[in-house]
C-alpha positions, 0 to 999 in steps of 0.5 A, a space after each residue: 423830785 430833783 431834775 437834772 439840769 444843765 449847769 454850765 456857768 456862763 453857758 448859752 442855753 435854748 429854752 422852751 417855756 409853755 403856758 399851762 393852757 396850750 390853746 391860750 393867746 395870753 403871751 401875744 395878748 399880754 406881750 408888753 407885760 411879758 417884755 417888761 417882766 423879762 427886761 426887769 429880771 434881766 436888769 436884776 439878773 443879767 443875761 444876753 438875749 441871743 434870739 427869741 420868738 413869742 407865740 400865743 401859748 409858748 416861747 423859745 429863747 436863747 440866753 447866754 449867762 454871765 461868766 460864773 453864773 448858771 442860775 437860769 432857774 431863778 430867772 425863769 421863776 422870776 419871769 413866770 411869777 412877775 408876769 403872772 402877778 400882772 394877769 387877772 386870775 381867771 385861769 383854772 387852778 387845780 388842787 395841787 397848785 392851790 395847795 402850793 399857792 400857785 397860779 395856773 398860767 405856766 407849765 411847771 417845767 420848761 425845756 432847756 438845752 445847753 448849746 454845744 457849739 456854733 452849729 448847734 447855736 445856728 440851728 437853734 436860732 433858725 428853729 426860733 425864727 422859723 417857729 411861727 411858720 412851722 405853727 402856721 401863724 405866718 407864711 414868712 418868718 419876717 411877718 411874725 411881729 414877736 421875733 428877734 428875726 427883725 434885729 437879725 435882718 436889721 443887723 444884716 445877719 440874714 435877709 428878709 427872705 430868710 425861710 421863704 421863697 428862694 431861701 434854702 436852709 438845712 433841708 427845713 430842719 431848723 434844730 429839730 434833728 440831732 
């Protein structure tokens, strides 16, 4: 089956990528392996990393691809495979995956969304940075270590109180409403 995917060359995309076992902590437990794999793929197949958060069992990211390039599927395949090769095989693997020679670490599919405009971009960046609070891992977005929020604060794009206390965002929507 062929899935319809957005295919704008040089586009900016929001992704959600999940582990197969949603109660797993693999992504934060093996964060250095994930970072190294993503950097290796980025070196071979460039993209601009606009925003990212890594949670124990899933991640959200915004990439901007180079002009003339829309092959994010190859990048995700390489990231998933490269990361998986570094992890000892302890996960359950169903018959379907065994038959295809697949590991059972990642969900096969992922969610992608082509960013439409500046407002859409801002809402998805906010969603990414607020996600650890939404899932109850921290009370303040700045307290989650695996987030691009720290670069946004360092650059002065947002304050360290963003998403907490006296900060008033878009009614807490953070990209969840259309």
